[in-house]
N, C-alpha and C positions, 0 to 999 in steps of 0.2 A: 306649152311642151317644156317650156325650162319650169313653172311651177311645178309641173307634174315630176321631173325629171328629181328637182328639188326635194322634193315628198317620199320620192322612192329611196334616195340615198340618206335620207333621216331615219327612214323606218329603218334600212339597213344596218344603219350606224347603231340604232338602241337595241337592235335584236343581237347582234355582236356585243354588245356591252353586258348587255343581259346574261348572257352567255357565260362570258369571261368571269361575270362575279360568281356565277353560280360553282364554276372550277376551280376560283379560288377561297370559296366560303370556308371557314374553320368547322371540322368535323364534329358531329354533336359528342356531347359525353355521355357515355356509355351509362345506363342506371343499372348497377347490379341488383340483383336480389338481395333483399334482406337474410345477415347469416352468412353471405359470399364475401370470396375475395377476388383482386385481379394479382396475378406474379407482373409481380413491377422487374424484380431480375433473380435472377435463378443462378447458382455456380456451384459445379462438380455434380455430385452424385445425390440426387432427389426423387424417392419413392410416393406416387399420389394415389390414392384409391378413392373412388369414387361412393355415396352411401350405401351401393349394394354392394359394395368391394372391388371392381372392376378397377386396372390399373389404367390412368391417366397420364397424358405426355407433361411431364414438367418444362412448360418452355414459357419464355415473355409472352404475357399477354393474355392467357388460358384463367379462365373464371374459374374458380373453384368454389362449387355449394356447401351450404351447411349439410355436418354432418359428414364430411370428407376427411379424411386422415393425410397427414403431410408427415413421412420422415427423411428426416436427412443423414445420412451417413456421415462422410467427410465434405458433403456440399453444404449451400446455405440458399436460403429464400428471403427474400423482399415481398410481403404479402400488403395491397393496398386494398384496406376492409372496407364493406360498404358505406360505414359511418364517414368515410374520411380519414379513420386513422390507420399507424402504419406499423407494421409487424415482422420483425427483421429474427427469420427460423438460425439458430445457428446450429451447428454442426452437430450430427449425435442427437437429436431432438425428435420428439414426436406428442405432434399436438393433432387436435380436431379440431373443426371450424363448427360454431355454434349459430343457430337463431336466436337473438337475445330476448324476442317477444314469444318464446316457448322456455318450457322446461323453468331451470333455474334462472334463468334470465341472463346465460352466459353467452360470450361473443367468442369466447375459444378454452378449450381446455388443457393445460400443457400437463405430459405425463411424465416427460423423461427431459433432460436435456437443458437448454439456456436460450430465451430469448429476449428480444430490444423490442419494448413496446413505446410508440409514442402517438399517447391519445388525443384525438380531438375534442379540443373545449367545449362542453357541455353548457349551453343557456338555459335561462326560466328552467322550466318542468320537462325539458326535455331528459331522460333516464340514465343515471351513469352507467359506465361503462363496465363490466364487473366479467373475471375468468375466474376460474378454478385450477384447483393442482390436486393431486392426491391428498394435503393435508391444510390447503388455506383457500379462502375466499378473498380475492382481492378487488375492491370499487376505487375507481377515481374516476373526479369529472374534466379531464384535462389534464394529462401531465407526460412527463418520459420518464420510464423505471424499465428495469431489467428484473428477469424472474428465472430462478436455475431451480431445479426438484435434481435432486440426487441422494440417492441411499434414503429412500423416505423422508428428505429431510428439501423443506422450499426456502429458500433465499429471495429475500425482495431489498433490491437498494434503487434508491431515488434519487433523479439526478435533476427533476423540475415541477413544481406543482404538491401537491398532498396526495399521498397513498392509502388507504383504509386498509388492513389486513386483519383478518378474524381466522381462528383458528376453526374445523371443523364440528365440535363439540356443543352440542344444542346449549345455547346461553350462555357460550363462553365470552369471554370481553375482548375487543378489540385493539388496535393499536394504529396512530396515526402517523404516518412517516413525511418526514418534511425534507426537503433535498438535501443531501451530503450524509443521510442517515441510512440503515440498513435493519432489516428484523429477520429472525427466523423463526420458522416452526415446525416442529416434529408431530408426527402423529398422534392423535388425541391427546394436544395438547394445546396451552393458548399460545399466541406470537410472543417471543421474548420483546423486552425491554428494547427498542430503538438502538441501536450503538451508531456511532460516527463513523463512516465509512474513511478508508486513508484515499489520498490525494490520488494516489493511481487508479481506484475505484470511479473516481467520480472523471478524471478524463476518458475511460474506458467508456462512458456511458454518454459523454459529448460528444464523442466520436461518431457515435451513432446517429446522431440527429440531422434528419439532413442528406443520408448518405443515402445515394443509388446503388452501392456498391455492396453486394455482402462481405467482398473481403477487407471492406475498411477497418475493420477492427484490427484484424489482421498484421494489415500493415501499421497500427499503432502502436502493436503491440511487438513489433520488429524494430521500431524505432530507436529505442533504446540502446539496443545491441550497436545497431550500425555506428550510432554516436559516439558507443565505446569503444570502438574498432580504431575511429579517428580519431582519438585524443593522444595527446602530447606524445608526437610522433619523433619526437629530437632528444629524448628525455629515456632514450634503452630498455629497461626492462618495466619501468614506470610505467608505459602506457597502457598495461596492463592491468594495472590498479584501478578501483575507483580513488574519486578527489577524496 
């Protein structure tokens, strides 16, 4: 009788332990289809359209498939791409997600606006990350950079790694941009020679890395103004003047 009771207690304990382990097990990572992205953060007005043109809810956790359009008005959105890269789409931008195993091999196209991209490093024979704009093709294998499209001109600024930038003309030369440098590409022209960026531009790129909030860049922009207001309160009118 005592042995039978002990066996029942042991079996009950085992069942409870297994059930508790199942309840506390970490959720499995979602595997996204090629060319898709998951919304990590969203702020303000963001409009999504499916490949068929249907409107989608712009909220955290939503999966956006290839050929979907993302438009930001005064809002912004942070995307986690299927390959592990991140894209911060800033206000007043228009992008389309692409499947890199189809067509031109792009992961996305930026038609207007500004994005900050952090590309997961490619190893071995893994294909490079490629994206397009109306005037340029951008290729990287693991880096952090920003792209702006405005008035028919593409501006690329690099904060980490190397970025290859080419124009759309057949056979046009390309340039390699290293950290702290930028280039511009106008319609039907080759990229300009790389130019060194100002310190302010570099700081803007560093703020974007690892940020989970689309508003992080705006906080960085506001910081110098706040510091200026707090300077030299005991010197009369001189407090409003720069050092």
